[in-house]
Structures are given as structure tokens and as C-alpha cells.
KOLKEKOL-792765 format. One line per field, with one value per atom (N, C-alpha, C, CB): residue number from 1; residue in one letter; chain; atom name; x negated, y, z negated. Coordinates in nm, 2 decimals, decimal comma. Glycine has a CB too. Example, Ala and Ser with C-alpha at 12.3 -4.5 7.8 and 13.67 -1.06 7.14 Angstrom:
nr <- 1	1	1	1	2	2	2	2
rest <- a	a	a	a	s	s	s	s
kette <- A	A	A	A	A	A	A	A
atom <- N	CA	C	CB	N	CA	C	CB
x <- -1,32	-1,23	-1,32	-1,13	-1,28	-1,37	-1,29	-1,41
y <- -0,57	-0,45	-0,33	-0,45	-0,22	-0,11	0,00	-0,06
z <- -0,78	-0,78	-0,78	-0,90	-0,71	-0,71	-0,79	-0,57
END
This chain:
nr <- 1	1	1	1	2	2	2	2	3	3	3	3	4	4	4	4	5	5	5	5	6	6	6	6	7	7	7	7	8	8	8	8	9	9	9	9	10	10	10	10	11	11	11	11	12	12	12	12	13	13	13	13	14	14	14	14	15	15	15	15	16	16	16	16	17	17	17	17	18	18	18	18	19	19	19	19	20	20	20	20	21	21	21	21	22	22	22	22	23	23	23	23	24	24	24	24	25	25	25	25	26	26	26	26	27	27	27	27	28	28	28	28	29	29	29	29	30	30	30	30	31	31	31	31	32	32	32	32	33	33	33	33	34	34	34	34	35	35	35	35	36	36	36	36	37	37	37	37	38	38	38	38	39	39	39	39	40	40	40	40	41	41	41	41	42	42	42	42	43	43	43	43	44	44	44	44	45	45	45	45	46	46	46	46	47	47	47	47	48	48	48	48	49	49	49	49	50	50	50	50	51	51	51	51	52	52	52	52	53	53	53	53	54	54	54	54	55	55	55	55	56	56	56	56	57	57	57	57	58	58	58	58	59	59	59	59	60	60	60	60	61	61	61	61	62	62	62	62	63	63	63	63	64	64	64	64	65	65	65	65	66	66	66	66	67	67	67	67	68	68	68	68	69	69	69	69	70	70	70	70	71	71	71	71	72	72	72	72	73	73	73	73	74	74	74	74	75	75	75	75	76	76	76	76	77	77	77	77	78	78	78	78	79	79	79	79	80	80	80	80	81	81	81	81	82	82	82	82	83	83	83	83	84	84	84	84	85	85	85	85	86	86	86	86	87	87	87	87	88	88	88	88	89	89	89	89	90	90	90	90	91	91	91	91	92	92	92	92
rest <- m	m	m	m	k	k	k	k	k	k	k	k	d	d	d	d	n	n	n	n	y	y	y	y	n	n	n	n	e	e	e	e	l	l	l	l	k	k	k	k	d	d	d	d	k	k	k	k	l	l	l	l	e	e	e	e	r	r	r	r	r	r	r	r	k	k	k	k	n	n	n	n	v	v	v	v	k	k	k	k	l	l	l	l	e	e	e	e	d	d	d	d	i	i	i	i	a	a	a	a	l	l	l	l	n	n	n	n	d	d	d	d	v	v	v	v	d	d	d	d	d	d	d	d	i	i	i	i	k	k	k	k	d	d	d	d	i	i	i	i	k	k	k	k	i	i	i	i	d	d	d	d	r	r	r	r	r	r	r	r	k	k	k	k	p	p	p	p	n	n	n	n	e	e	e	e	e	e	e	e	r	r	r	r	i	i	i	i	l	l	l	l	n	n	n	n	f	f	f	f	i	i	i	i	m	m	m	m	k	k	k	k	t	t	t	t	k	k	k	k	n	n	n	n	p	p	p	p	y	y	y	y	i	i	i	i	f	f	f	f	k	k	k	k	v	v	v	v	n	n	n	n	g	g	g	g	k	k	k	k	l	l	l	l	v	v	v	v	r	r	r	r	i	i	i	i	r	r	r	r	f	f	f	f	s	s	s	s	e	e	e	e	n	n	n	n	s	s	s	s	t	t	t	t	l	l	l	l	t	t	t	t	a	a	a	a	d	d	d	d	d	d	d	d	c	c	c	c	l	l	l	l	t	t	t	t	n	n	n	n	v	v	v	v	l	l	l	l	k	k	k	k	n	n	n	n	l	l	l	l	y	y	y	y	r	r	r	r
kette <- A	A	A	A	A	A	A	A	A	A	A	A	A	A	A	A	A	A	A	A	A	A	A	A	A	A	A	A	A	A	A	A	A	A	A	A	A	A	A	A	A	A	A	A	A	A	A	A	A	A	A	A	A	A	A	A	A	A	A	A	A	A	A	A	A	A	A	A	A	A	A	A	A	A	A	A	A	A	A	A	A	A	A	A	A	A	A	A	A	A	A	A	A	A	A	A	A	A	A	A	A	A	A	A	A	A	A	A	A	A	A	A	A	A	A	A	A	A	A	A	A	A	A	A	A	A	A	A	A	A	A	A	A	A	A	A	A	A	A	A	A	A	A	A	A	A	A	A	A	A	A	A	A	A	A	A	A	A	A	A	A	A	A	A	A	A	A	A	A	A	A	A	A	A	A	A	A	A	A	A	A	A	A	A	A	A	A	A	A	A	A	A	A	A	A	A	A	A	A	A	A	A	A	A	A	A	A	A	A	A	A	A	A	A	A	A	A	A	A	A	A	A	A	A	A	A	A	A	A	A	A	A	A	A	A	A	A	A	A	A	A	A	A	A	A	A	A	A	A	A	A	A	A	A	A	A	A	A	A	A	A	A	A	A	A	A	A	A	A	A	A	A	A	A	A	A	A	A	A	A	A	A	A	A	A	A	A	A	A	A	A	A	A	A	A	A	A	A	A	A	A	A	A	A	A	A	A	A	A	A	A	A	A	A	A	A	A	A	A	A	A	A	A	A	A	A	A	A	A	A	A	A	A	A	A	A	A	A	A	A	A	A	A	A	A	A	A	A	A	A	A	A	A	A	A	A	A	A	A	A	A	A	A	A	A	A	A	A
atom <- N	CA	C	CB	N	CA	C	CB	N	CA	C	CB	N	CA	C	CB	N	CA	C	CB	N	CA	C	CB	N	CA	C	CB	N	CA	C	CB	N	CA	C	CB	N	CA	C	CB	N	CA	C	CB	N	CA	C	CB	N	CA	C	CB	N	CA	C	CB	N	CA	C	CB	N	CA	C	CB	N	CA	C	CB	N	CA	C	CB	N	CA	C	CB	N	CA	C	CB	N	CA	C	CB	N	CA	C	CB	N	CA	C	CB	N	CA	C	CB	N	CA	C	CB	N	CA	C	CB	N	CA	C	CB	N	CA	C	CB	N	CA	C	CB	N	CA	C	CB	N	CA	C	CB	N	CA	C	CB	N	CA	C	CB	N	CA	C	CB	N	CA	C	CB	N	CA	C	CB	N	CA	C	CB	N	CA	C	CB	N	CA	C	CB	N	CA	C	CB	N	CA	C	CB	N	CA	C	CB	N	CA	C	CB	N	CA	C	CB	N	CA	C	CB	N	CA	C	CB	N	CA	C	CB	N	CA	C	CB	N	CA	C	CB	N	CA	C	CB	N	CA	C	CB	N	CA	C	CB	N	CA	C	CB	N	CA	C	CB	N	CA	C	CB	N	CA	C	CB	N	CA	C	CB	N	CA	C	CB	N	CA	C	CB	N	CA	C	CB	N	CA	C	CB	N	CA	C	CB	N	CA	C	CB	N	CA	C	CB	N	CA	C	CB	N	CA	C	CB	N	CA	C	CB	N	CA	C	CB	N	CA	C	CB	N	CA	C	CB	N	CA	C	CB	N	CA	C	CB	N	CA	C	CB	N	CA	C	CB	N	CA	C	CB	N	CA	C	CB	N	CA	C	CB	N	CA	C	CB	N	CA	C	CB	N	CA	C	CB	N	CA	C	CB	N	CA	C	CB	N	CA	C	CB	N	CA	C	CB	N	CA	C	CB	N	CA	C	CB	N	CA	C	CB	N	CA	C	CB	N	CA	C	CB	N	CA	C	CB	N	CA	C	CB	N	CA	C	CB
x <- -16,91	-16,87	-16,81	-16,99	-16,70	-16,63	-16,71	-16,49	-16,70	-16,77	-16,74	-16,74	-16,61	-16,57	-16,64	-16,42	-16,65	-16,72	-16,86	-16,70	-16,92	-17,06	-17,09	-17,11	-17,01	-17,03	-17,01	-16,93	-16,91	-16,89	-17,01	-16,76	-17,07	-17,19	-17,31	-17,22	-17,32	-17,43	-17,42	-17,43	-17,30	-17,28	-17,31	-17,13	-17,26	-17,29	-17,44	-17,23	-17,51	-17,66	-17,72	-17,72	-17,68	-17,74	-17,71	-17,69	-17,59	-17,55	-17,63	-17,40	-17,65	-17,71	-17,86	-17,66	-17,92	-18,07	-18,15	-18,10	-18,11	-18,19	-18,14	-18,20	-18,05	-18,00	-18,11	-17,88	-18,13	-18,23	-18,20	-18,27	-18,29	-18,27	-18,22	-18,39	-18,26	-18,22	-18,07	-18,30	-18,01	-17,87	-17,78	-17,85	-17,84	-17,77	-17,75	-17,84	-17,62	-17,60	-17,61	-17,45	-17,67	-17,70	-17,57	-17,77	-17,46	-17,33	-17,27	-17,24	-17,32	-17,26	-17,33	-17,26	-17,42	-17,50	-17,47	-17,65	-17,47	-17,45	-17,56	-17,42	-17,53	-17,63	-17,66	-17,59	-17,79	-17,82	-17,78	-17,98	-17,77	-17,72	-17,57	-17,75	-17,50	-17,36	-17,32	-17,29	-17,42	-17,39	-17,42	-17,49	-17,31	-17,32	-17,31	-17,20	-17,42	-17,43	-17,44	-17,55	-17,37	-17,37	-17,50	-17,25	-17,59	-17,72	-17,71	-17,81	-17,60	-17,59	-17,57	-17,47	-17,53	-17,51	-17,64	-17,42	-17,64	-17,76	-17,80	-17,74	-17,93	-17,99	-17,91	-18,13	-17,87	-17,80	-17,67	-17,78	-17,60	-17,47	-17,49	-17,40	-17,60	-17,63	-17,66	-17,74	-17,74	-17,77	-17,65	-17,87	-17,56	-17,44	-17,35	-17,37	-17,34	-17,26	-17,31	-17,26	-17,44	-17,50	-17,47	-17,66	-17,49	-17,46	-17,31	-17,49	-17,22	-17,08	-17,04	-17,00	-17,10	-17,06	-17,12	-17,11	-17,23	-17,29	-17,25	-17,44	-17,25	-17,22	-17,32	-17,20	-17,45	-17,56	-17,66	-17,62	-17,68	-17,78	-17,92	-17,76	-17,95	-18,09	-18,13	-18,12	-18,02	-18,05	-17,96	-18,02	-18,02	-17,94	-18,01	-17,92	-17,95	-18,00	-18,07	-17,90	-18,18	-18,24	-18,28	-18,37	-18,23	-18,25	-18,24	-18,39	-18,13	-18,10	-18,18	-18,12	-18,27	-18,35	-18,31	-18,50	-18,31	-18,28	-18,40	-18,25	-18,36	-18,47	-18,42	-18,48	-18,52	-18,49	-18,58	-18,52	-18,52	-18,59	-18,60	-18,53	-18,71	-18,74	-18,81	-18,81	-18,80	-18,86	-18,94	-18,76	-19,06	-19,14	-19,11	-19,29	-19,09	-19,05	-19,18	-18,98	-19,30	-19,42	-19,52	-19,48	-19,47	-19,57	-19,55	-19,54	-19,66	-19,66	-19,65	-19,78	-19,64	-19,63	-19,49	-19,67	-19,48	-19,34	-19,31	-19,34	-19,18	-19,14	-19,22	-18,99	-19,25	-19,33	-19,47	-19,34	-19,53	-19,66	-19,66	-19,71	-19,56	-19,55	-19,53	-19,43	-19,44	-19,42	-19,55	-19,31	-19,62	-19,74	-19,85	-19,80	-19,86	-19,95	-19,91	-19,95	-19,79	-19,74	-19,79	-19,59	-19,76	-19,79	-19,94	-19,74	-20,02	-20,17	-20,22	-20,23	-20,16	-20,20	-20,16	-20,15	-20,05	-20,00	-20,08	-19,85	-20,13	-20,20	-20,34	-20,13	-20,41	-20,55	-20,63	-20,60
y <- -10,32	-10,28	-10,40	-10,22	-10,38	-10,49	-10,52	-10,45	-10,65	-10,70	-10,62	-10,85	-10,58	-10,51	-10,37	-10,48	-10,30	-10,17	-10,19	-10,11	-10,30	-10,32	-10,34	-10,45	-10,42	-10,45	-10,32	-10,56	-10,24	-10,11	-10,02	-10,04	-10,01	-9,93	-9,98	-9,91	-10,11	-10,17	-10,14	-10,33	-10,16	-10,12	-9,98	-10,16	-9,89	-9,75	-9,72	-9,66	-9,78	-9,76	-9,81	-9,83	-9,93	-9,98	-9,90	-10,13	-9,85	-9,76	-9,63	-9,74	-9,57	-9,44	-9,44	-9,37	-9,55	-9,56	-9,51	-9,70	-9,55	-9,52	-9,41	-9,64	-9,32	-9,21	-9,11	-9,14	-9,06	-8,97	-8,83	-8,98	-8,75	-8,61	-8,53	-8,55	-8,56	-8,49	-8,51	-8,54	-8,62	-8,65	-8,59	-8,80	-8,51	-8,46	-8,31	-8,49	-8,27	-8,12	-8,07	-8,09	-7,96	-7,91	-7,90	-7,77	-7,86	-7,85	-7,98	-7,76	-8,09	-8,22	-8,29	-8,31	-8,22	-8,28	-8,22	-8,27	-8,30	-8,24	-8,16	-8,36	-8,05	-7,97	-8,02	-7,81	-8,05	-8,12	-8,04	-8,13	-7,91	-7,83	-7,85	-7,68	-7,90	-7,92	-8,06	-7,89	-8,14	-8,28	-8,29	-8,38	-8,31	-8,31	-8,46	-8,23	-8,49	-8,63	-8,61	-8,70	-8,69	-8,69	-8,75	-8,77	-8,67	-8,71	-8,80	-8,59	-8,80	-8,88	-9,03	-8,83	-9,06	-9,20	-9,27	-9,21	-9,41	-9,48	-9,46	-9,63	-9,49	-9,46	-9,54	-9,51	-9,66	-9,74	-9,67	-9,88	-9,62	-9,55	-9,42	-9,53	-9,35	-9,22	-9,25	-9,15	-9,35	-9,39	-9,42	-9,50	-9,51	-9,55	-9,43	-9,65	-9,34	-9,22	-9,13	-9,14	-9,11	-9,03	-9,09	-9,03	-9,22	-9,29	-9,27	-9,44	-9,29	-9,27	-9,13	-9,32	-9,03	-8,89	-8,83	-8,81	-8,88	-8,82	-8,88	-8,83	-8,80	-8,85	-8,94	-8,73	-8,90	-8,99	-8,97	-8,95	-9,07	-9,06	-9,05	-9,18	-9,07	-9,06	-8,92	-9,16	-8,84	-8,71	-8,61	-8,71	-8,49	-8,39	-8,26	-8,41	-8,15	-8,01	-7,97	-7,91	-7,90	-7,83	-7,70	-7,91	-7,59	-7,45	-7,44	-7,41	-7,50	-7,48	-7,57	-7,34	-7,65	-7,74	-7,88	-7,73	-7,96	-8,10	-8,18	-8,16	-8,27	-8,35	-8,49	-8,31	-8,58	-8,72	-8,79	-8,77	-8,89	-8,97	-9,11	-8,98	-9,18	-9,31	-9,39	-9,32	-9,51	-9,60	-9,71	-9,66	-9,73	-9,84	-9,97	-9,81	-10,07	-10,20	-10,28	-10,29	-10,23	-10,31	-10,22	-10,36	-10,11	-10,03	-10,05	-9,88	-10,02	-10,03	-9,89	-10,10	-9,79	-9,65	-9,62	-9,55	-9,55	-9,50	-9,37	-9,49	-9,33	-9,20	-9,09	-9,18	-9,10	-9,00	-8,99	-9,02	-9,11	-9,11	-9,04	-9,26	-9,07	-9,01	-8,86	-9,07	-8,81	-8,67	-8,60	-8,64	-8,66	-8,61	-8,59	-8,69	-8,70	-8,69	-8,58	-8,82	-8,56	-8,45	-8,32	-8,46	-8,30	-8,17	-8,15	-8,16	-8,25	-8,24	-8,20	-8,37	-8,26	-8,22	-8,08	-8,32	-8,04	-7,90	-7,79	-7,88	-7,82	-7,72	-7,75	-7,71	-7,80	-7,82	-7,70	-7,93
z <- 4,86	5,00	5,07	5,08	5,14	5,21	5,33	5,24	5,37	5,49	5,61	5,51	5,63	5,75	5,75	5,75	5,64	5,63	5,66	5,49	5,60	5,62	5,77	5,54	5,84	5,98	6,06	6,03	6,02	6,09	6,08	6,03	5,96	5,94	6,02	5,79	6,02	6,09	6,24	6,06	6,29	6,43	6,46	6,47	6,37	6,39	6,40	6,28	6,31	6,31	6,43	6,18	6,48	6,60	6,72	6,62	6,73	6,85	6,85	6,85	6,73	6,72	6,72	6,59	6,69	6,67	6,79	6,63	6,91	7,02	7,11	7,11	7,06	7,13	7,15	7,06	7,28	7,31	7,27	7,46	7,22	7,19	7,31	7,13	7,43	7,55	7,57	7,67	7,52	7,54	7,43	7,55	7,34	7,23	7,24	7,09	7,23	7,22	7,08	7,28	7,06	6,93	6,84	6,94	6,90	6,83	6,80	6,91	6,85	6,82	6,71	6,95	6,64	6,54	6,41	6,57	6,30	6,17	6,12	6,07	6,05	5,99	5,85	5,98	5,82	5,70	5,57	5,69	5,58	5,47	5,44	5,49	5,54	5,52	5,47	5,65	5,46	5,41	5,26	5,49	5,19	5,04	4,99	4,98	4,92	4,86	4,71	4,92	4,64	4,49	4,44	4,43	4,39	4,34	4,21	4,32	4,15	4,03	4,06	3,94	4,18	4,22	4,25	4,35	4,24	4,27	4,42	4,24	4,44	4,58	4,69	4,58	4,66	4,76	4,80	4,71	4,70	4,73	4,80	4,60	4,77	4,84	4,98	4,77	5,01	5,15	5,23	5,15	5,17	5,24	5,26	5,16	5,16	5,17	5,29	5,04	5,30	5,40	5,54	5,39	5,55	5,68	5,72	5,67	5,62	5,65	5,69	5,53	5,62	5,64	5,77	5,53	5,82	5,94	6,07	5,93	6,17	6,31	6,35	6,41	6,33	6,37	6,25	6,51	6,17	6,06	6,10	5,97	6,22	6,27	6,32	6,38	6,36	6,42	6,35	6,57	6,31	6,24	6,27	6,09	6,23	6,24	6,11	6,29	6,12	6,01	6,06	5,95	6,01	6,05	6,20	6,01	6,26	6,40	6,49	6,44	6,44	6,52	6,50	6,48	6,61	6,60	6,54	6,75	6,45	6,38	6,39	6,23	6,43	6,44	6,34	6,59	6,28	6,18	6,24	6,04	6,23	6,27	6,16	6,41	6,16	6,06	6,14	5,96	6,09	6,15	6,08	6,14	6,16	6,11	6,05	6,21	6,09	6,06	5,98	6,18	5,92	5,85	5,70	5,89	5,63	5,48	5,42	5,43	5,51	5,46	5,42	5,57	5,31	5,27	5,34	5,11	5,32	5,38	5,32	5,36	5,19	5,12	5,18	4,97	5,21	5,27	5,41	5,29	5,49	5,62	5,61	5,70	5,53	5,51	5,46	5,42	5,37	5,32	5,43	5,20	5,51	5,63	5,72	5,70	5,75	5,84	5,78	5,87	5,66	5,59	5,59	5,45	5,56	5,56	5,70	5,52	5,80	5,94	5,98	6,04	5,93	5,96	5,90	5,93	5,78	5,70	5,67	5,56	5,77	5,75	5,77	5,85
END
């Protein structure tokens, strides 16, 4: 990846990271089912592809609902751990 592209993606992530859900119109968000990523590519390429294809990689629609993803900078939990905990709490 060229340095210019890297800086552009980094800027995009920084600008989009703290957008509030209240400031987002449902029609201005990508629907997750419409985002196509080549699963044969390495993880790093898939992540970059996702970031480039989406309007905001932190907020998207799933079944007509807005979903926001966030990452903790000081946690040792993986994304799988977090999702497992959510499911455990939902289905107790």
C-alpha cells in the first residue's frame, strides 16, 4: 500500500471513529449484506478492503438497525471474546 493511501485511510478512520449514532441517518450507512469482501485474501487485505469500501467502517446497518463497533485500546479481550460475552448475557 502506498503511503498516500495509508495516510488517507488513517485520516478516514480518525474522522469516523467518534461520529455519534444520533448524527447518522439510516440511509447514509452501508448495509453489511451489501459489502462484498474476497475471503480468499489475507486478513490484512480484507480489513483494508472493508475500510476502503465503507462510508464509515465503525457504523453500518444490520437488518435495518444501526450497529457501531468500537475497540478498547487497553483490553486483552479479543473480538470473539466480546461477542461470546454478549451472546452469553442475551441467552442466560
